[in-house]
Structures are given as C-alpha cells and as structure tokens.
C-alpha positions, 0 to 999 in steps of 0.5 A, a space after each residue: 524527512 532527511 532521516 527517513 531518506 538516509 535510513 537504509 544506509 544508517 541501518 547498515 552503517 551505524 546500527 549502534 546509533 539507531 536507538 538514539 535516532 528512533 528516540 529522537 523521532 519519538 519526541 518529534 511525533 509530539 511536535 506542535 508542528 503538523 509537518 514535523 509530526 508527519 515527517 516523523 511518522 514517515 521516517 521512524 518506521 524506516 529504522 525499525 528493521 534494524 532496531 526491533 527492540 523499539 517497536 513496543 515504544 513506537 507502536 503506541 506513539 504511532 497509534 496516537 498520531 493515527 488519531 491526530 486532528 490533522 488529516 495529513 498527520 493521520 495519513 502518514 501515521 496510518 501508512 507508518 502503521 502499515 509498515 510496522 505491521 509488515 514487520 510481523 512483530 505487533 501481535 501484543 498490540 493488536 487490541 489497541 490497533 483494532 480500537 484505533 482502526 475503529 476510531 478511524 472508520 468513524 472519523 476519517 475523511 477521503 484521503 486518510 480513509 483510503 489509507 485506512 482501508 489498505 491498512 485494515 487489509 494488511 491487518 487481516 493478512 498478518 493477524 486474521 485470527 485476532 480479527 475474528 476473536 477480538 476485532 470483529 467490531 472492525 470487520 462489522 464496521 467495514 462490512 456496513 461501509 461496503 454495503 452502503 458505499 456508492 460506486 462513484 465514491 472516491 474510496 470505493 475501489 480501495 474499500 472493495 480491495 480491502 473487503 476482498 482480502 477480508 473475505 479471502 482470509 476469513 471466509 468462514 466469518 462471512 458465510 451468512 453475509 456472503 450472498 449480500 457481499 456478492 450482490 454488492 460486489 457485482 453492483 460495484 463492478 457493473 457501475 465502474 465498468 459503465 463509468 470506464 466505458 463512458 470515459 473511453 468514449 472521450 477520444 480526445 483524452 487518450 492522445 494526452 496520456 503518453 505525455 505523462 509516461 516520462 513523469 510516471 517512469 520518474 516516479 517509479 524510479 524515485 529511490 526514497 519514497 515508496 508512496 511516490 512509487 505506488 502512485 506511479 505504478 497505479 497510474 501506469 496500470 491505468 494507462 496500459 489498459 487504456 492506450 495502444 500497446 505501441 505507445 508504451 514500447 519506447 519506455 518498456 526498458 525503463 519500466 522493466 528497470 524500475 520494476 526490478 528496482 522495486 522488487 530488489 528493495 526487498 532484498 536490500 533490507 529496505 522497507 517496501 509497502 505491501 501495497 507497492 509490491 501488490 500493485 507492481 506485480 499486478 501492473 507487471 502482469 498487465 504489461 506482460 500481456 499487452 507489451 513486449 515487457 513479457 518477452 524482456 522480463 526474464 532478463 530482469 527477473 534473473 537478478 531477483 533472488 529465488 527466495 524473493 521471487 517465491 515470496 512475491 508469488 505467494 504473497 503479492 501475486 507476482 506473475 509466474 
C-alpha cells in the first residue's frame, strides 16, 4: 500500500528504480496472505505509466489474481486490470483477458461482479474489434445476464451501464437482439424509477442526507485512492438529485476544488480510473443544472489544459 501511495512521485523522481519496484510487487502478487496480494494488485499498476516495458510481465500475473479464490483479491485485481487497459498497451493480451472475463462472469459474486462489468465496459472501449472477432463469447454471456437480471439485483445498474457501452460501440453486433435489449432496458428503467419514487416517499430520510456531505467532500479530495474518489462522486450524484439545491450551496466551492483535482490528475501523469472520470463528468453536469456550481465552474475549468478538456469531452462526457 505504501508503494502505491508514493507511486506518482516515484515515476517522476526515481524512474531508474521503477523496474525493480514492479518486480518486487510481482513477487508479492503470489504472497500467501490475501491482504498482501490485494495491495500488490492495487499498487503495481500505479508504476506502469513510467515502466511500460513491464506490461507483458504484469498482465498475466494480474489475470491470475483475477481468478484468485479470495473475493477481495479478485476485486482489486479486476480494478488493476482496468487501469492497465486504460494505458492502451494490451492488444497482444486480449485473448487471455477475454478468457479471464468469462471465468469471472461464471464465478464472481456481487462486489467482484460489479467491478467485472465495469472492466468489460472498458475492454469494449479500448478493443471493440477484438471483442467482435475473438471475444463474442463474453458478449453473449453478458447479454444473457442482462436479459435475466432483476431490477432489484445490486449489480443491475452497473450491468445496465456496461451493456450501454457494448451497444454504443458495437451496434452492428446486436442488430437481431436489439428489440429484446430495448424491452429489457425499458423494464429496468421503469422498475428502478418506481423504487426511487417509493424511496422519495420517506421524508424522514431526506433531512439526514446533508450531514453526510462533509464526509463525502473528504472522500472526493482523498489524494491517493481513486476508488474512494469514485464512491464519493457516486454518492454526491445520488444526493444532488434528491435534496433541495440550497442544501448543497455551503459546500459548492469545496466540490468545485475536488472536481478540479480529479481532472488535473490526468494532467499530472497519475492514473485516474475511467469510471471516476465518467462519474465526475456526470455529477458535474447534474450540479451545473441544480446548483450555483454552473456559474462558478468556469473559474475552475480555466486551470484544466485545453487538450485535457477535449479528452474529457470526447471520452468521458464532460459537459461543455
């Protein structure tokens, strides 16, 4: 964990030692202790932006941990695989990656399955042609799960998002199945909307939400964990759709600073999860329409380089 925390500084200050650090973490991936294996998964990809020649050694090791019997290790390994995919250097490994994804679809439980669905969405974005030509068995398994899932399943919305990415990037692959996909999507939306309305009918819950905001902002600003950042962004997005805008106003400046920090992570060379960037762009869009962040955001956006803004707009839904 300590190595993961200092990774960004190591990449910049001691690049000559990155290979040795990655080799150490590769050995730790085989530790008999699940916690050590988990932390090694979390840490190792933080060094790859400065040590890309180690990717061929890291990918097989991470795929092996994706099949770990420990659920926590599985989850960290899948997140690590997503980070590697975002580097765009995995084309030679797509066959074993697809085989590993299929194993996960057959064996993972709720928490690991959520991360797996997100990972499949990233694979679709970075290697759509390979998925059609050599990964169709993964797409077929994902489709079957989507058709069978119930709206109250805790993984339903993540699967919904993953299928949306599949259809958007591989529309031609789904021509025959499209009517059934649309029917299922409408069903999930309607059932989820009904559940949200039932929740909104419990007014005693709403006054409690503002008390969580301080802790959520802390999570947004956490400097070393994109996973904590993502959870905080997701929670903030849920809250800003359910409370009166005036309740958010006291922390709008802090939220703006936190969002800027997340976007600047792309500029500083640190690895930001694709899901974190997508979630931040989506929540920013919500808050620009429901709070004064819309008026204040230009003063933050001017600190983001133009090429980064263009990338955020084209890949992650950054609101223009």
